[in-house]
C-alpha angles and dihedrals in degrees: 000000000000090000091057092049094049092046090051091050091051092048093048092051091050091051092047094050094048121105117255099249096051109121099178098049093095091059091046090049091051091048093051089045091055094045093050092044096052094044091053092046091053090047091051090051089055090050090049092051091050091050092051091048105255113134107222 
């Protein structure tokens, strides 16, 4: 849940800071959104495993 919120904030900031005539910025924003989201999800899995007691 937090990963999705952070990824949306990053995407929104990329879209806001883009110049007006940029036609590929939406695809770049979606790509960065996906990268940030999946990195944070993997990180949260590692934290969850550490809390449970698995050493990853």
